C-alpha positions as CSV (number, residue, x, y, z in Angstrom):
1,M,-3.3,67.8,-34.8
2,G,-4.7,66.9,-31.4
3,V,-3.0,66.4,-28.1
4,F,-3.2,62.9,-26.6
5,K,-1.6,60.8,-23.9
6,A,0.9,58.1,-24.7
7,A,1.9,55.2,-22.4
8,A,5.0,53.0,-22.4
9,I,4.5,49.7,-20.6
10,Q,7.6,48.2,-19.0
11,M,7.4,44.4,-18.7
12,R,9.5,41.4,-17.6
13,S,8.3,38.9,-20.1
14,G,9.0,35.2,-19.3
15,E,8.9,32.0,-21.3
16,S,5.1,31.5,-21.2
17,P,3.1,33.6,-23.8
18,E,-0.1,32.9,-21.8
19,R,1.3,34.5,-18.6
20,N,2.8,37.3,-20.6
21,A,-0.6,38.0,-22.2
22,A,-2.2,38.2,-18.8
23,D,0.5,40.7,-17.6
24,L,0.0,42.6,-20.9
25,E,-3.8,42.9,-20.2
26,R,-3.3,44.1,-16.6
27,L,-0.8,46.8,-17.6
28,V,-2.7,48.0,-20.7
29,R,-5.8,48.4,-18.6
30,E,-3.8,50.5,-16.1
31,A,-2.5,52.7,-18.9
32,A,-5.9,53.2,-20.3
33,A,-7.2,54.1,-16.8
34,Q,-4.6,56.9,-16.7
35,G,-6.0,58.3,-19.9
36,A,-3.6,57.0,-22.5
37,T,-5.0,56.5,-26.0
38,Y,-1.7,55.3,-27.5
39,I,-0.2,52.4,-25.6
40,Q,3.1,50.7,-26.4
41,T,4.6,47.5,-25.1
42,P,8.3,46.3,-25.3
43,E,10.1,44.2,-27.8
44,M,9.3,40.5,-27.4
45,T,6.2,41.1,-25.4
46,G,5.0,37.6,-26.1
47,A,8.0,35.7,-24.7
48,L,11.8,35.9,-24.2
49,I,13.2,32.4,-24.7
50,R,16.8,31.7,-25.3
51,D,16.6,27.9,-26.0
52,K,16.0,27.3,-29.7
53,E,13.7,24.2,-29.3
54,A,11.6,25.9,-26.6
55,R,11.3,29.0,-28.7
56,A,10.1,27.0,-31.7
57,A,7.5,25.3,-29.6
58,A,6.2,28.5,-28.1
59,F,5.8,30.7,-31.2
60,T,3.1,30.5,-33.8
61,S,1.5,32.3,-36.7
62,E,-0.1,35.8,-36.3
63,D,-3.7,34.4,-36.5
64,K,-3.1,31.9,-33.7
65,D,-0.9,34.0,-31.4
66,I,-2.4,34.7,-27.9
67,V,-0.7,38.1,-27.5
68,V,-2.0,39.3,-30.9
69,A,-5.5,38.1,-30.0
70,T,-5.3,39.7,-26.5
71,A,-4.1,43.0,-27.9
72,R,-6.7,43.1,-30.6
73,G,-9.5,42.6,-28.1
74,L,-8.1,45.2,-25.7
75,A,-7.7,47.8,-28.3
76,R,-11.3,47.3,-29.4
77,E,-12.7,47.1,-25.8
78,L,-10.8,50.2,-24.5
79,G,-10.9,52.2,-27.7
80,V,-7.2,52.8,-27.9
81,Y,-4.3,52.5,-30.3
82,L,-2.3,49.5,-28.9
83,H,1.2,49.0,-30.3
84,I,2.7,45.6,-29.5
85,G,6.4,46.7,-29.6
86,S,7.2,43.3,-31.0
87,T,6.5,39.6,-30.6
88,A,7.9,36.5,-32.4
89,I,5.6,35.5,-35.3
90,L,6.0,32.4,-37.4
91,R,5.9,33.4,-41.0
92,A,4.3,31.4,-43.8
93,D,7.8,30.3,-45.0
94,G,8.5,28.8,-41.6
95,K,10.9,31.5,-40.5
96,L,10.4,33.8,-37.5
97,A,9.9,37.5,-37.6
98,N,10.5,39.9,-34.8
99,R,7.3,41.8,-35.6
100,A,5.6,44.9,-34.3
101,L,1.9,45.3,-34.6
102,L,-0.3,48.3,-34.3
103,F,-4.0,47.9,-33.6
104,G,-6.6,50.6,-34.0
105,P,-9.5,51.5,-31.6
106,D,-11.8,49.2,-33.6
107,G,-9.3,46.3,-33.2
108,T,-8.1,46.3,-36.8
109,T,-4.5,45.9,-37.7
110,L,-3.3,49.3,-38.9
111,A,0.3,48.3,-39.6
112,T,3.0,45.7,-39.0
113,Y,6.8,46.2,-39.0
114,D,9.5,43.5,-39.0
115,K,12.7,44.5,-37.2
116,I,15.3,45.3,-39.8
117,H,18.6,45.3,-37.9
118,M,19.5,42.0,-36.2
119,F,21.3,42.1,-32.8
120,D,24.5,40.2,-33.7
121,V,27.1,41.3,-31.1
122,D,29.8,40.2,-28.8
123,L,29.8,42.2,-25.6
124,D,32.1,42.3,-22.5
125,N,32.1,39.5,-20.0
126,G,31.3,36.9,-22.6
127,E,27.8,38.1,-23.4
128,S,27.1,37.2,-27.1
129,W,23.9,37.4,-29.2
130,R,23.1,36.2,-32.7
131,E,19.5,37.3,-33.5
132,S,20.0,36.5,-37.2
133,A,20.4,32.9,-36.3
134,S,16.7,32.8,-35.2
135,Y,14.9,35.6,-37.0
136,E,14.5,36.8,-40.6
137,P,15.2,40.6,-40.8
138,G,12.6,42.9,-42.3
139,T,13.3,45.1,-45.4
140,E,10.8,47.9,-45.1
141,A,10.5,51.0,-42.9
142,V,7.0,51.8,-41.9
143,V,5.2,55.1,-41.1
144,T,1.5,55.1,-40.3
145,A,-1.1,57.7,-39.1
146,I,-2.8,57.5,-35.7
147,A,-5.2,60.1,-34.4
148,G,-3.1,63.3,-34.1
149,A,0.3,62.0,-35.2
150,K,2.3,60.0,-37.7
151,L,4.1,57.1,-36.1
152,G,7.4,55.6,-37.3
153,F,8.4,52.1,-36.3
154,A,11.6,50.7,-35.0
155,V,12.6,47.9,-32.6
156,C,15.5,47.9,-30.1
157,Y,18.8,47.5,-32.0
158,D,17.3,49.6,-34.8
159,L,18.0,52.5,-32.4
160,R,21.7,52.4,-33.5
161,F,20.9,53.1,-37.1
162,P,19.9,56.8,-37.3
163,Q,19.3,56.7,-41.0
164,L,16.1,54.7,-40.3
165,F,14.7,57.4,-38.1
166,R,15.7,60.1,-40.5
167,A,14.0,58.4,-43.4
168,E,10.8,58.1,-41.3
169,A,11.0,61.7,-40.2
170,M,11.4,62.8,-43.8
171,A,8.3,60.7,-44.6
172,G,6.3,62.8,-42.0
173,A,6.7,60.8,-38.7
174,D,6.6,63.1,-35.7
175,L,6.3,60.2,-33.2
176,L,9.2,57.7,-33.3
177,T,8.9,54.4,-31.5
178,V,11.7,52.2,-30.0
179,P,10.2,49.3,-28.1
180,A,13.2,47.4,-26.7
181,A,14.8,44.6,-24.7
182,F,18.2,46.3,-24.2
183,T,20.8,44.4,-22.3
184,R,21.8,45.8,-19.0
185,Q,25.3,46.7,-20.0
186,T,24.4,48.4,-23.3
187,G,21.4,50.1,-21.6
188,E,23.6,51.6,-18.9
189,A,26.0,52.9,-21.5
190,H,23.8,54.1,-24.3
191,W,20.0,53.9,-23.8
192,H,19.3,57.4,-22.6
193,V,21.7,59.2,-24.9
194,L,20.7,57.4,-28.1
195,L,16.9,57.9,-27.5
196,R,17.4,61.6,-26.8
197,A,19.7,61.9,-29.8
198,R,17.1,60.4,-32.1
199,A,14.5,62.8,-30.8
200,I,16.7,65.9,-31.2
201,E,18.0,64.9,-34.6
202,N,14.5,64.5,-36.0
203,G,12.5,67.0,-34.0
204,A,10.2,64.2,-33.0
205,F,8.7,62.6,-29.9
206,V,10.2,59.2,-29.0
207,V,8.3,56.5,-27.0
208,A,10.4,53.6,-25.9
209,A,8.8,50.8,-23.9
210,A,11.4,48.4,-22.4
211,Q,11.8,45.0,-20.9
212,G,13.5,45.1,-17.5
213,G,15.1,42.8,-14.9
214,L,16.2,39.2,-14.7
215,H,14.1,37.0,-17.0
216,E,13.3,33.3,-16.8
217,D,15.7,32.4,-19.6
218,G,18.6,34.0,-17.7
219,R,19.0,37.2,-19.6
220,E,19.0,40.6,-17.9
221,T,17.5,43.7,-19.5
222,Y,17.8,47.4,-18.5
223,G,14.3,48.7,-18.2
224,H,14.1,52.5,-17.9
225,S,11.3,53.0,-20.4
226,L,11.3,56.6,-21.7
227,I,9.1,59.2,-23.4
228,V,11.2,62.0,-24.8
229,D,10.0,65.3,-26.4
230,P,11.3,66.8,-29.7
231,W,13.8,69.0,-27.8
232,G,15.4,66.0,-26.2
233,R,13.7,66.4,-22.8
234,I,12.6,63.4,-20.8
235,L,8.9,63.7,-20.2
236,A,8.5,60.4,-18.3
237,E,10.8,57.5,-17.2
238,A,10.4,54.3,-15.3
239,A,13.7,54.8,-13.5
240,H,14.1,51.1,-12.6
241,D,13.7,47.7,-14.2
242,E,10.4,46.6,-12.6
243,P,7.1,46.2,-14.5
244,D,5.4,49.7,-14.7
245,V,3.4,52.1,-16.8
246,I,4.6,55.6,-17.7
247,V,2.4,58.2,-19.3
248,A,3.1,61.6,-21.0
249,E,1.2,64.1,-23.1
250,I,2.1,64.2,-26.8
251,D,1.4,67.4,-28.6
252,P,2.4,67.1,-32.3
253,A,2.5,70.9,-32.5
254,R,5.7,70.8,-30.4
255,S,7.4,68.6,-33.1
256,L,6.4,71.2,-35.7
257,A,7.7,74.0,-33.5
258,A,11.1,72.2,-33.0
259,R,11.5,71.6,-36.7
260,K,10.8,75.3,-37.4
261,K,13.5,76.4,-34.9
262,I,16.1,74.0,-36.3
263,P,15.0,73.0,-39.8
264,N,17.6,70.3,-40.3
265,L,15.2,68.0,-42.1
266,R,14.5,70.8,-44.7
267,N,18.1,71.9,-44.9
268,A,19.5,68.4,-45.6
269,R,21.5,68.1,-48.8
270,D,22.7,65.3,-51.0
271,F,26.4,64.9,-51.1
272,T,29.2,62.6,-52.4
273,I,32.1,61.3,-50.4
274,N,35.8,61.2,-51.4
275,A,37.6,58.8,-49.2
276,G,41.3,58.5,-49.8
277,A,41.5,60.0,-53.3
278,M,44.1,62.5,-52.2
279,E,47.5,61.9,-50.6
280,A,47.4,62.7,-46.9
281,P,49.1,66.1,-46.2
282,R,52.5,66.1,-44.6
283,L,52.7,67.1,-41.0
284,R,54.7,70.3,-40.3
285,G,58.2,69.4,-39.1
286,A,58.0,65.9,-40.4
287,A,61.3,64.4,-41.5
288,S,61.8,64.3,-45.3
């Protein structure tokens, strides 16, 4: 279990996959120059497009996607693990997937993960999103090995479903990943506490590359990419919403040590739930 450097790349993806691919290349090269051998980009690295017709025109199949091709070539050239946090991929059935891809140092695709939980919410001030109207949800959690660690996949809204991360930790993941495009209002409220909670609950490192700032399609994302250790300490943060690269050292032995101190994964027990089977007790002093 070797020590390595991980990088989270913060982006402000626009509506052009070609421009976003160029930004991706610049930032990945910067991360590699800082010694990172595992590099993660945010959710929807390829493009953030609100208009349905424009989105349909911009996105294509995995074998034709410019971000996929750029990432594959960079991973091979730089000899790094390059994790595209997600990008929109046109499936064979004509539906879109919000798909993460992990490329190995030889450029091969090591794993893919389709986002499971769709962001269908109604927020304050009229902000409303229906991800399920555009994307087909995934059905499979994924854990895969990289040099020195086992990596568990998630994307953005998945963060609010702790059972996904627990299942991945139970399957051996000691590095949990949450590339995201959190809205500004949800990010300000919950981003830091949820990421730290997932790290603490599972005794795992968490790497979360984020989108940040005001995007071409009008949406605003929170930024604040984070790398958190298994004790819940923030190792690195882009404390703003501008494009950036953050790097921190990942030592999987620290995950093992945290799990030895608080062995909640090992101590977990199956249980049943009894909801409402018994009459609620009367309060003392209540009238008869």
